[in-house]
N, C-alpha and C positions, 0 to 999 in steps of 0.2 A: 751276635747278640746272645746274651745268656737266656737259656730256656727255662721258663717256669714249669712247663710240662713237656716231657719227652716220651713219645711212644715209638717203640721199635719192634718190628716183626710180629705184630699182634695177630693172632689167629684164634678163632672160636667157631666151633661147629656144634650142631644140635642133632641128637639121634632121632631118627624116624622109626617109630614103633607101630606095629600092626598085629592083628590077630588076637586070639584069646589070651595068649601068654605074653603079649606085648613084646614080641621079638623084634630086635633091631634089624631093620631091612635096608637102612641107608643113613646117610648123614647130609645135613644142609650146612654148607660153609657160609656162616653169617658174616664173619670177618676173616679176610684172607690176606695176611701179610701187610698190615697197615703200618706206615711210618708217618708220624706227625710231630710237629713242634708247636708250642704256644708260648709266645714271648710275654714278658710283663707288660701290662697296660694295653694288650692287643685283643682284638676280636677276630677269631678264626671262624669263618662261616663254613658250614658243612651242608652241602646240598646233594640231592639224589632222589630217585623215585622211591615210592613205598616198597619196603622189603629189601632195600640195598644194604642194610646193616648199620644205619646211622644210630639208631637207638641202642642196639646191642653194643656198639663201640662206646656210646656214652655210659652205659651201665658198667662196662669194664673199667672205664676211667674213674667212675664213682665207687669202684670196688663192690658193686652189687652183683657182678658176675666175675668168675675167674676165667682167665684165658687158657686155651690149650697150650699156647706157647707165646713167647714174646714178653716184653716188659713195659711197664708204665711207671715212669719216675716223675714224682712231683716234688719240686723244691729240694732236690737231692735225695729223696727217699723213694725206694721202690715200693709202690703201693701194695703189691700182692705178697711181698715177703715181710712187710712191716708188722710189728706186734707192739703191744703196750703203748707207751707214750708216743712212739713214732707213728703208730696207726692213728692215735688220737689227733696228732698234729695234721695228718692227712685229712681226716674226717672234718676237722674244723676248717681246713684250708680250701676244701672243695665242697661247694653246695650246689643245689639244683633247683631250677624253676621248671615245673611241669607244664604239660600242654593244657590240661583241663584245670582251670583254677578252682572250680567248685569241687571236683572229685578229689583234689589234693588237700582240701581243708576239712578238718573234722567238724561235722555239722553240730556236734554236741558241745563244742567248746567255744568260748567267746574269743574275740580277736586278741585280747591281752594274753590269754593262755596259749593261743596258737603261736604268737610271735615269741613268747618266752620259752616255749618247749625246747628249742635247741640249746638255750642257755642252761636250762635245768639238766639236760642230758650231759652237757659238758661242764657242769658245776661252775657256772660263771655267775658271780655276784650273789647278793642276798635277794630275798623276795622283793623288797622295796626297790633295789637297784635294777632288778629285771623289769619291774613295772615301768620305771623311769626310762629304761632303755627301749622298751616297747613303744612308749609314747614318742620318744625321740625318732625312732625308725618310722613310725606311722606318719609323722610330720615330714620326714625326709622323702617319702614316696608320694607326698601330696594329699594326704588324708588328715582329717581332723582327729584330735586326741579324744574327743567325746565318742568316737566310734569304737573305743577299746572294749566297751561293755556290750557290743552287739554280736550277733551270730552271723555266720557266713551267708545264710539265706536272705539276709536283710540288705545285701549289697548287689550291685550290678556286676557283670562279668569283668569289666575293666577294673573296678574297685577290688574285686577278689584277687585279680592278678597282681595288683599293687600290694595287697596283703601278703601274697606269696613271695614277692620280691623282698618285702620287709623281713619276713621270716628267714629267707635265705641269707640275709646280711646280718642276722642277729649275732653270730659269733665271729664277725669280721673276716670273712673268707677272702682269699686272693683270686680264686677262680670260680666263676659261675658257669655251670653247664645249663644252657637254655634250650630245652627240648620242645621245639615248636611253641614258644611261649605266647604267640599272638594269633595262632591259626584259628582259635575258637572265638575270636573277638571280631566285632564290626570293624570295617576299614578305618573309620575315623578314630576309634578307640585304639586300634593297632598303632596308628601314628603317635598317639599320646604315650603309649607304653614304650615304644621304641625310643622316642625322644627322652623319656625318663631314664632308660638304660644308658643312653649316650651320656646324659648329664651325670649319672651316678659313676660311670666309668671315669670321667674327667675329674670328679671330685674325690673319689675314694681310691683311684688308681687300681681299678679292677681289671681282670682279664676275663674274656668270655669265650666259650665254645657255643656258637649260635647255630642250632640245627633248624632248618626250615625247607619247605618246598618252594616258597615264594622267592624267586630270584631278585625281584625288585627290593624286597625287604632285606635280603642278605647283602645285596650290593650296596644298600644305604648304610648299614651298620658295620660291615666287616672291613677290616684292613686287608686280610687275605682270605681267599676262598678255596676250599678243597671240594672237588667233585667226586662223588662216590658212586660206584656201579658194581653190583654183585660182590660186595664185601671188599672192594679194592678202591684205592685212591687212583683215579685215572688222570686227574689234572689238578695242579696246585699253583696259584699265582696271586699277585696283588689283585685286589678287587677290580680296580679300573683296568688293569692289564688284561684280566680274564674277559671282561666284557668287550674291550676293544679288539682283542686278538685271541679268541678261543682256538686252541689247536686240536683238541680231541674231537672226533666226530660226535661222540655222545654229548659233549658240552654244547656243540652246535645244535644238536637236536633239541636239547632242553631249551635253548634260547629261541629256536624257531617255533617252539610250541607255545610260547607266551603270546597271547593275543594283544594287539595294539589298539588302544581306545580311540581309533580314528574312524569316523563315520565313512562307510563305503569302501574302506580299505580291506582287502582280503589278505589274511596272513599267509606267508609263504609256507608251503607244505614241507614238512621234514622228510627228507628222502631216506627212509629206513627200510631195510629188508625185513622180511618176516623172521621172528625169533625162533630158530630151529632147536635151540638148546633149552633146557630147564635147569632149575637150581638143583634138581636131583641128579642130573647128568651134565655137569659143567663141561664147557668146551676145554679141549686140551691146550689150545693156544690162547688167543686173546678172548677175554670174557665177552666183549662186545662184538666179536668177529662175525657171528651169524647175522647180526643186524646192520653191520657197517657197510655203507655204500662204497667204501674205499678198500674193501678187503682184498688181499692178495694171498698168494700161497704161503708165505712165511707166517701170516696171521693165524693160520689154522693149526700150526704145529709148535710155535714158539710163544711163550707168554711174555708180553712186553714188560719192561722194568721202568719204574718211574725215574726219569732222568731229566736233567736240565737241558731244555731245548733252546731257550733264550735266557738272558740274565734274570734269575729269580723266578723263572717260569718253567715248571716241571710238567712233563706229560708222559704217560705210559701208553705209547702207540708206535707201531712200526711204520705207519703211513700217516703221521699227523699232518693236518692240513696246513700247507705253507700259507703265509700271510697274503701272498699275491693271488691265491686261488679262492679266497674267502668272499669275494664279492657276490 
């Protein structure tokens, strides 16, 4: 299948500075050799613990950060070497929905101006056309057009996030990067926003990169899921396949940590060793090696490569858990 977005060998580190003269004393490897593809009309879920590099990866894809090495190609255009009209094509084609709907809206602007701002930046239509388009988008996300004259503080959290979605679609993007778009919302409102995203994808043929900590949400909306740990993709598979047959020990730990809403049932403990390494002194071999209950000698000296273990199911692990041992 043709790729809408292709990420290859992406690396990004940040300097650690200390002392009066802010001398560089080390580096944190936020993204470490990531390869990803996003297909047209597909939702790629991206999960992992806080600090694993999900948001940094999203910023690189959005061209808000420059990578140390690697490439990001969107619709045939290398994002970080694009200039002029090519860069404008990328900017219009990729938009973002932020985690905090209130913090990402200008409190001094009315909704009509907020939604129209991307159209003004990209010189789309006249003032009247932009207003009509804003009204059309507001109806598309389930809000009334009489709300165009209101300010962000007059809305609930779910309504604000709908406004953010409308703004993201103002210039007809093909890819939306959704960075924890429902984590700040109540559970019932989360379901409404997720269903809205699903409906918009079917109607407008959108692609999503959906970043979240919530495995149930990611499993519901995603076609494929990538599991990220310490800047690396450690497992990638179709959503149902990943839940039915997780191969990487870290993926198993994530799933074991999810509580089940069954009265009296005690969740199974995730068997994880103490983490002996830190992000300042990464392990020479497998990044998860110091915590892995299946660790063996090769794991401490050889970095595993993301490879196809089953059809369409990729895992970066020397000792990935066979299906018959996962009971």
